Structure formats: C-alpha cells, structure tokens
N, C-alpha and C positions, 0 to 999 in steps of 0.2 A: 468850733475855733471862736474866740472871743475877736471883738471888734478894737483893736488897739490904735487909737489915732496918734500922729506924732504933731506935738507942736514945734514953735521955731525953734526954742531954746535946746529941744532934744536934739533937730536937726543940727545945730552946731555943735552940739557936744559931740554928735559922730562924726563929723567933718575933721573935727579938732582931733579926734581919736585916730585918725588914719592919716590924718596930716593931707587933706586938701582942703582948699581955700572953699569952692561951691558945689553945688550938684554938678554944674555944667562942666566941670572938670572931668568929674567921674566918666562922662559919654566922650572923651578927648580921640579916643580911638576910633571912635563911629565916622566913617564916611560922612563928607557935611552933605552928599547927596542923599545919603541915606537916612538923614534927619527930618524931623517934623518941625518945620519953622515956626508956624502958629500954634498956640496952647490949645490944648483940650478943653472942650465946653463942658468941663464936669461942676458939679453945684459946690458950693463953698464949706467948709468944715463944720459937721454936724456931729450931735450927740448919738451913743448907742442908739436909744430908741427911735430916734428920727431914721436914723440909718436901715432900722429893720423896717421900718413902716414902709419905707421907700422902695426896698429892694422886694419887699411882698407885695407891696403893689405893682411891681415891674413882672413877679413871677404871676400873678394873678392873669395877666395877658395870654400866657399859653395856655394853650387846651391840653389840658393833660391827660395821659390814656387811662387813666385811673376813674375819672367821671364823665366818661363820654365812651359809646361803644366802639372799640379798637380792632383792629384789624390790619395793623401795621408788622410788618417782619421783617424780611430780607436780609438777617442776621442778627437782629436784637429781637427779642420776642417775647410777649406780655404773657405771664404766669402766675398763679397765685401761690404765693407764699407764706407757708405755716407761720404763726406767730412766734413758734416756739426756735425757728431760724435766729429771729433779730433777737429775742431774747439771749440766747445762748451765745450768739457770736461777740454781743457786748459784755459777756463775763470779763473782769479785769483781768484774769488771767490769760485770754485768750486775746484782748483788745489791746494790750498793751503789750503783748509778749516780743521779745528782741528774736532777731534769724538766729536759727538753733544750732552755730557753729560747736555751742558747748553742752556736749547730748546731758551732761550730769545735772545742767539746771533748764533743761528744754524737754522733757521725755513726754510732758504732755503735748507739746507741738508735734515733736517727730512721731508718736504714735498715734494722731489722727491725720498728718501726711502720709503715714504707713497705711492706714487705713483707705485716706483719699485714693491713693495708688491702687490698692487692692479693687477698689470701684472700678476705677477708669478701665483698669486691665479687663474687669469681667464684662463691662457693658460692650465692650470695643473688640471683644475677644483676643486680644492681646497677650503676649508671654510677659511683658514689662511695663511698669509706667512711671513716668518720673514726677516730682512732687509740685505739678503744675507750673504753666505758663504765664506771660501778661495776658494774650489772649487767643482767638483762635487764629487771627490773621498773620500775627508776627509766628506763633507757633508753625505754620505752613511753611514760613522763609526758612526759620531754625530748621527743619523737616529736607528740606533743599539742600542748606549747608550740610546736615548730616549725610544725607545722601551723596553729594559731591566729596566727600572724604572718604564712604566707604567705597565707593565704584572709580575714586581717582580722575574722571569723567565730566566735563563742564556744559553739556548740553542738558536744558531741562526742557521737557515738551508738557504744557500747562492746559489745560483742558479748558475750552469755550464756556465750560459749564462753573468755573471757578467763580464765586463772587469774586468782581473788579475789584472791592478794596484788596482783599486776599493777594489777588495777582499784582495790586501796584506794591503790597509791601513784599512781596517776592521779588520783583524787578527792582526796589530800591534797595535790598540787599544784595541781589546779584553783580549789581553793577561793579561793586566795589571789589567783587571777587573773581571777575572773568567768565562769569556763568553766563550765555547765551541762551536766551529765551524763547520757547520756537513757542506761539498760542495761535491756534483759530481763531475766525472771527466767531462771535457769540450769534447763537441762534436760537430762537425760542421754539421753534416748532416740535412736535409731541416725541417723536422718535427723530432724535439727531445724534451724530457724534457717538456711537459704540466702539466696540473694541477696534473693529475692521477700521473705521476712519483714524482714528488714535495711531491704530498700529504701523500705517502708512508714515507716520511722522517720526519714528523709532530707526536706530542706528545703532553701530558698535560706539560712538562717541555721546550715547543718552544716559546720562546719570539716572534717572529718574522722570517717570509721569505722575503729573499733579490732577488728580479728578476731586468731587466735589459728591456727596451723596446724603438728602436730596440736594439736588445743582441748585445754582442761583433761580432757577427758574421753576424749580418745585419738584423737576423731574426726578424719580426713582430709577434707578439702574442696577444692574448686576455685574459687577466688574471683573467677575472671577475668568474672564476670558484673555481681557485684557492683563491680568495680572500674569498669566502664563505666555503671553506675550514677551513681557518685560523680562521676565527670567529667562526664557528663551534665548535674549541675546545679552544679558547680566545686567540689565536695569532694576531698578525697583519701582514700586507702585506706594504713590503715598496717596492716600484718601483722608479727606478734609469734612468735616459735620460741623456744619454752622447750628443746626438742631438738635441738640444731643438728644432730646426725650426723643426722636425719631429712634433711637435705637433700643428705646423698650418693647418695639413690636417690627422693627424694619432688619433684615438681616446683617449684621455688624460686618465691619470689612475686614475682620481677622478672617471669617467663615470665605472672605471672598479671596485670600491667599494676600492679602495688602501687608506690605512689608513696614510701614510704619504709618500710624494713626493720627491725625489731629483732631482738634474740635473747639469748639467754642461753647463755654461750661453756663454761660449766664442764665441759661432757662433754667436750669437747679437753685436755686436759694438765692439769686441775684436780680434785682431788678433791672429796669433797662437804662436807670439813671444817666439818660439822654448821652447814653455813648462809653459809659465806662465809670469806674475802672471794672472790667470783665476778669474771668480766668479762661486760660487756655489748659487744653489736657493735649499730653502729648504718649505715643504708647509703640512699642515697636516690636520688634521680634527678639527674643534673648541673645541671639548672636549678636546684635548690634548694641547690646547697652552700654559697651565701653565709649561709643562714640555719642548716646545720647547728652542733649544739651542740657542745663540745671542743674536740679537738687535732686536726691533718691534717696529717701529713708529705707534704711534696712532693720530687720530684727537681728537682735544677739543675743548673747549673757553675758553677765557680768563675772567676776572672778569667784561670787559666790552661786554661781547658776542661776540667777535670777533672770529673769526676762526684760530685756529693756531696748531702747533704739539709739540708733547713729545714722549720719549722715554715710552714705557708704559708695563705695567705686570711684569716688573722685575726691582728693583734697582740696581745702579750699583754695589754696593757691593755685587752683588749677583754673578758677573762674575769675582772675586777675591777672592772668597773662599775657591778655593783648591776642595780639596774629597766633600766639601758641596755644591756646584755651579752647576747648572744645565749643564754649560757646561764651559771651560774654553778658550775659543777661545778668544783672545783680540782686535782684529778688524775686518771689513766684508767687504774688496774689495772693499769699497765705490765708487771708483773712475771708477773701473772696471764695477762696478752696475749701476752706472749714464750712462757708454758708453751704457750697456743693454738696459735702460732707455728711452734714445734718440733715438734710433736705432729703439726700438720697436714701440714707440709714431710717428717717421717717417711714418714708415709703417703701423701702424694703422690695424683694425682687418682683411681688406680685403686684404691689401697687405701684411699681414703677411702669411693668407693663400694661397693668390697666390705665393709667393716665396717659400712655401712649394711643392706646386704642380710641380713650375718650377724645381726643385732641383730631386723629382721624377721622373719627364721625362728625365731630365738630365740621372738617372743612369738608368733608363730603356733602355734608347737608347744606352748608353755604355755596359752595359751589354748583349744586343742583338749583338752588334756590335765586342765585345770578344768571344759571343757564335760561330761567325764564322771561330775564328782562331783556325788552326789546333794544339792541345796539349794544350787546354784551354780549359776547363768545367765550366761553371756556375753552382754552385752546390745550391745556396741561391734561394728559390722560391718566397717568398713573402717578400718585402724588402721596405725600403725609399728611401736612398742615398748612401746607403754602403752594398756590399756583396762579396761573397768569392768566389774566383776560384780555382779550381784544374787545376796547371799545368805537364806538361810532365818534367820538370826539377825543382831542390831546387828553391823556389822563394827567398831565398835571393841572390843567383847567379843572377839570371833574374833581381830583383831590381837592383841589382848594373850597368848590363848591361844596363837596360832601364836608368840609369840615364846618364852612359856614353854619350849615343844617347842625353841627354837634355833632359828627360822625367821622371819625378816622377809617376812610375806606379803605387804604393801602397806600403801596409805594409805586410812583411812577418809574418805569422800567427806563425811561430817559435821564432821572436824574441819578442811575448807578453809568447809564452810559451817556453821557451826554454827547460824543463824538460821534456816535452810530447814527446814521439814518435809517426811519422805519421804525424806530422804536416808540414813537411817541404817543401811540394809542394803547400801548402795554399797560398794564397796571398789575403790581403783585399783590394777590392779596391773602393773608395770613389768619386761620383763627385756631384758638385754643378752648383748654378748658374753662376759661374766662368769659368766653363770648356764649351768650343765653340766646334761646330763641327769639328771643325780644331784640338782641341786637340784631341778629341775622334779617330780622322783617323790618328793623330800621335802616339796615344798609339797603337793601331792597327797594325800599318806599323811597329811601332819596336816591339813589342811583335811579330810580325810573324818573323820579322829578328834574334831575340834572340831565340826563340823554335826551 
C-alpha cells in the first residue's frame, strides 16, 4: 500500500465535508479519562522515500527467523514455501477476487475452495470440511459453539494440553453465550491427562471435550478411548491441531473417532508473518454439516449439464442474521487458503508424508543433541517436531542470550503461562525441514555456552 500523507488543506476539506470544526470534535464521545493528554512523540512530516528508509531501519532491528537458526514454534512454525506458491497467489484473478457469492463470476475461486475442502477432509480423515476460517484459535472457539448447538448443553471440558491462546479464545467466545469452561491446570509431564483423567470431568451436561494433538508441550496421544467416553454420554470430541504438517505421518483425528477437527494451516504455504494472517481449518462428521460455521463450496451442474461450483447448504443471509446465524464469521482467509491448497497440491500425498517424516527426523536429531548439553533435560517422550526441555536457568533469560548469539532457540513456556509457577525453566523447541545440521550444532554450542 502506498504511503499517502495528508496536508493541512486536506484535513480541513475532510472536516468541512462531514460538518465538524476540528479533529478533537471527532473524539467527543471518548471519556476524558480514557484520552491521552500529551501528544505522541512522532517525527515531523516526511516524504515517501524518507519514510521507507526510516521504517526499513526500524525493521532491521528485528532478528528475522529467516536469517538465523530458528527453532521457534508454539503455534507458529517456520517451513519452506515453494516459490510457485507466492507466484500463483499473486495472479490478478486470485489476488483481487471478491467473495464468491455470485457463482457465475466466481468459478475459479469456488473451485479452489472446493479443492481446499477436499484436501482438509483427506488429511484429517473427516467427512466434510468448510472453506476455511480465520485461524486455528478462532476455529476452536467456533467448534465449541457448534458442539453446543448440536448437543444443547452448556459445559465444555478443555484439555490442559490445549494451547493457552486457543483456550483464551474459547473462553472469550463462551462468556457471551453462557458456556461453562472446565479446564485442569497445565502439566508438562511426559505422560499426563489421558482419556481416564479427562473422562472424570465429563457428565450429562458436557457438550464437548477439546483436546490438542500434538499438544502445546509437544506430546502425542491417541484419543480414541476418550472419544468412546464422550460418545457414551452424548458429548462430542473436538481435536485441535496447531501443526498441520503432523497430519502427514501422525494418526489423523478422524481415525480416533473425533467429531470435529480444527487446525492451524499456516505451516503450508503461509509464512509466520509476525502472527498473521493465518488460515483456520475446520472439518466434521457429515451428520453435523448443517451446523458448520462459515462457507462450504459444493460441486454441481448447470442447466446444460456442465460441471460447476456454488456456495451450498447455507444462504448468504445465514451469515448476517446475528444471533440466529450458525456463525458470524465474515470472511474465510481465502488467499491464505489458496496458498495452503497450492503448497499441498505441489507436495501431493507422497510429498506430504515425506515432509512430515523429515520434520520428525529433524526434531529427533535436535532433541538427541540437546540431551547431551549439561543443564538441559528433554522431558517430552513422544513428539512430532516440537518438544519441551527443562533448563538449569530461567528460559526467558536463556532465550534472550541465545538471540544475542544469533540463534532463536525456542519459546519460553512462561511466556505462554505467565500466571503459572514452576514453568520458568521450561523451553519449547521446534525443528523443521528448514533446520540443517549446522543449525542444530549452532543451537547446541550456543546453549552450552549460555548454561
């Protein structure tokens, strides 16, 4: 987007057009106590070239994940994105396409959304998927509301292994619809909170149980027994996946009898982008399709028998009927979904599995190397490409020291759980296909120096 400064005359013309005497009058409804009295310390008016240089200098102060060995994860993962992905998503017919309510001018968009849904249904082993959500966290909250509509119940059990950002999003949605959240305290122990532990929290008022696989500490679990417990009392099992590439070699939630599956699709086709925009995946069993949020692209034929695509199973009006609507999501991260679709299509089923296995291999090699560093104990036993280590020093200080040495060594668990004591020395470490042997060596050497 171009930088377009406003001159004094421009501001005066705009104020005259809307009938306001001053800019201050625009904020008359803001309580005085909420206003900032002193002016911001901002630089004076500058030209476009000067602004670009200033912003570039500010951006250069960041340690970019692409310029140093990076082992960050915790819900946002660095992966290689083929050049073809960026080239194709920037084609004008995709980049400027409008929301596909009019099928006669949106066949290209509707077709790739149909392909996207097919991919999501296949990798999650579910019956049907929608045309994407904002991100994994909001998709999880939508799943909880969907489970409430289906069961008519108001209690939700949230696993201690669910990413705290996902949990907070669920809580934010739930407080406005009268849903009670029950969540045991987080515990990074290698074997914790299986079906038996969560099953003790279930009762006849439970709408669903929300779990994550791999969970926030990197642990892998089989939730088939938990699904059985849920179904015995009429509750649903919601499985969240924050690292979608794990589905290339980890047993998919659909094969564990999950009822709703949500995921963060950022790892395919989308860079970390300092936190967004991302793309949420949403799939369910066929019997619940009418309660799914968002859009669904369906295949059909026209009056001449030609193959085509339309939005199906829900009218446009359903999405703008406030409390009567299945969901009030207003868009579907379409361009990010397209990037996901292109990347996964380029990989194919064989490439997707190979990419997942490379990720796991890299993580195992990294964990084995870190286990030999004095003061570093790998505490996660079964993981995909992310695991938790316990350090002999506070993880926040260690992460800062590693960054000073040119290594982004991981995410301190205390940043995710600032209110929980005892997590100060825990560090989440993620490895992917982008991490070379040299990167792992740099991490091991730097961590050994810091500890």
